[in-house]
N, C-alpha and C positions, 0 to 999 in steps of 0.2 A: 447193148453191145454194138461196137462199131470198129471199122478199120479204115485208116487213111494213109496216104503216102504224100509226103511233101518233098518237092525238089528244091535244092538250094540254088544260089546264084552261080553263074559260071566263073571262069578263072580270069575274066578281064581285069578285076581289081588287083589280082596278083601280078598281071602283066604291067599294070600301071605302077605298082609299087616297085617292081624291078626296074622300070624306066627311071623312076626317081633315084633309086640306089645306084644306077649306072653312072650317075653324075659324081659319085664318090670314088675314092681310091684308097688303097690300103698301104700302110707303112708299118714296119716292124723294127724291133731293136733287140739285141742280144742281152742287154743289161740296162738297169735303170739309169746308169750314167753314160750310156752309149748314145750315139746319134741315131735318129730315125732314118731308115732307108726305104725307098720306094719298093713295093713288092707286087704291084699290079693293080689293075682296076677290078671293080666288082664284076663277076661273071654271072649272068642270068642262068636260069634253069636249063639243063641240057635235055629236057623233055619238051617236045612240041605241045602246044596248048591243045591241039586236036586229039592228042593221045589221052587226055584226061577225061574220065567219065564225069557226068554231073552228079554231085553228091545228093543223097536223098535220105529221108527219115520215114520209117514205117511206124505208125501209131496204132496201137490196139487199146480199146477201151471196154471195160466191163463195169456195169453199174447196176445197183439195186436201189429201189426207192419204195417207200410205203407211207401210209397215213395212219396215225393213232388218234385216239379221241382228242388229244390236246396238242399234238405236234406232228410235223412231217419229218421224215428221216431219209437220208441218202448215203449209200456206201459206193465208193467209186475207186477203181484201179486203172491207172493209165501206164502203159508200157511204150517207150519210144526207143527204137533201134536206129542208130546212125550208121549208115553204110557209105563207102566210097568217099569218105571225107578227105579233103586235101591236106596232106602233111608236107612239111618242108624239112628235108634232112640234109646233112652235110655229106657230100660225096668225096670231096678232096680238100685238103688243107693247103696244098701247094701245087697248083694255084687253088684259090678258094672257089669251090664249085658247089652249088646247091641243086637239089632235085625236088620237084613236086611229084608226089605220088598220090594214089587213091587208097593208101593203106590205113587211113584214119577210120576208127570205129568208136562207137560209144553206146551206152545204154543208160536209160533213166527210168526208174520205177517210182510212181507217185501213188500214195495211198491216202484217201481222204474220207472223213465222216462229217456230215452236217446234220444238225438238229435245229428246227425252227418251229415256233408256236404257230398254229394255224387258226387261232381265235384269240381275241383280246383277253388279257388277264387283268381283272379289275380289283383294286384295293386302295383304300385311303383316298377315294375320289380321284383316282388316276386310272388311265388305260395304258396297259403295258404290252410290249412284244419282246420276246427273247430269241436270241440266236447263238448257236455254238458251232464251232468248226475246229477240226483237228486234221492236220495233214503231215505226212512224212515223205521225203524225197531222197532217193538213193541214186547218185550219179557216178558213173564210171566211164572214162574215155581215155584214149591213147594219143590224143592230139590236143593242140592248144592254138590260140590265136597268136601267131608269130608276126613280129614286125621288126625286121633287122635294118631299119632305115638309119639315117645318121643320128636320130634321136636316141637310139639304143647304143650307148657308148661302151657298155660292158661286153667285152669279147668272151671273158671267162668269169664264172661266178663260183662261189663255194656253196654247194647244195647239199645240205644235211651231212656236212663233213667231207664231201668229195668235190674236187675241182672238175667242172664240166663247162662246155661251151654254152653261152646263154641260149643260143638257138636250139640246143638239145635239152633244154630244161623240160622235165616231165610235165605232163598236163596236171592241172590242179583237180584231182579226183577228191570228192568230198561227199559226206552224207549230210544232206541238209537236215538240220535238227528238227525235232518235233516243233510245230508251230500251233499254238492253241489260241483261239479267238472267242471272246464272249461279248455279245452285243446286247444292250438293254435300252430300248426306246420307250420313253414315258411321255404321255400327254395328259396334262391336268384338265379336269372337267370344269372347274369353276374359274380358272384364269387361262388366258390364251398363251400358255407356256409349254414348250416342248423341250425335252432333254434327251439327247442321244449320247450313250456312253459305249466305248469300245475298250476292252481290256485285251492285251496281246502278250503272250509269253512265247519266247523262242529259246529252245534249249541250247546248251553249249556244244561246241564242235571244234575239231582240229583243222588247221589250215597252215600251209607253208607261207611264212611271212618273211619279207625281205628287210634287210637292215644294212647300214653302212659299217664296214669293219673299221675299228679304230686305227689311226695312222700307225701306231706302234706295232700292230698285229698284221698289217698288210704284207703281202709277199708277191713274188713274181712267178709267172708261169708262161713259158714260151715267149719271154720278152714282154709280157703284159702284166700290169699290176692288178691283182685281184683285190677289189675293195668293196664288193657286195656279197652278202651271204643270205641264204634261205634256210630257215630253221622251222621245225614243227612247233606251232604255237597253239595253245588252247584259247579259243574265244569264249568268253564267259556268257552265261545265259542272260537274256535281256527281257525286261518287263516294261510295258508302257500302258498308260491309262489316258485315253483321250476323251474329252467331254465337249459337246456342242449344245449351246442353248439358243433357242429362238423364241422371241416374244412378239406377237402380232399386235399392231395398233390400228384400230379403225379410225381413219382420218375423216372420211366423208362417205357418201353412199357408194361411190365407185372407186374410192382410193383407200389403199391399205399400205402400211409400212411394217417391215419386219426388222427388229433389232436382233442382231446375231453376235454371239461371243463363242469363240472356239479356244479351248485350252488344250494344247498338245503336251503330252508327258507331264501330267498333273503333279506327280510325285517327284519330278525333276531327277529321274534316274539317269545315271551315267552309263549309257549303253554303247557298246562297240559292235562293229561288224567288219568282216573281211571282204575285200574286193580287189582283184588284181594284185595279189600278194602284199597288200597293204591293209593295216587296220585303221579304220576311220571311226570317228565318234558321231553318234546320232545327235540330233538337236536336243537341247535341254528343254526346260519348261518354256512354252511359247504361247503368247496371247494374240489372237486375231479377232478384230472387231469389224463388223460390217453393218450397213444399213441398206435394205432393199425396199423398193416401192413397186406397188402393183396398181395399175389403173386401166 
């Protein structure tokens, strides 16, 4: 059992971002065929930096562990509470004014179970060790990492069917799927060969994924064209099997070489994952060869 408190960075990075954004200016138009008109420069937060408290996270850990005749086990629960996190909200649209507050909060619960052999398992002239781990994480928060610099060109987006300002986009709350890992390390007794295997399974989950609206379906909102949408999307379960082989060669009395071969994603599964409102593809089957010398 344990308790910790972690303090986050101060607001200097936000002041720097506001300084960068202050170099930009806003233009609006009443229709897609009308001319753009100047509507003012970017206005920084109307809250003094000294009025913001330092964000912090409280962490509580509970754990149990034990030893059985053939394996060790551990159960662990970790709770993290985010407090006074900095949120950026819209105070006014004319002129455009943003405000930094300490209204951000979040919670993360992580449950884990690990099992590991505590003595070698011998069969067929091999020495084996086994490892198993399962964990589940539940994350909820009301803040996100906002960056409204010039690189974020979308003023409005279509979010689950509703038009909202990009900066008001809700945080990506998600339940991290069950992740299961199984490791099997083998060393041959009659030949200098070691084989390490890792099998990983990650359950499916939902995430808000962004996409570009087709040209024929785009529309205007407050003089701005809405061309980006966010929709709930199911990310499929992922499975991966990685294998690493090492073969030792005795070259001389004080010299040894190791030939290594790593094969990631042996079955060449097409696995996807969500990050930053975008679905990415993990690498397919990959081969890595190496040679190491010891002297």
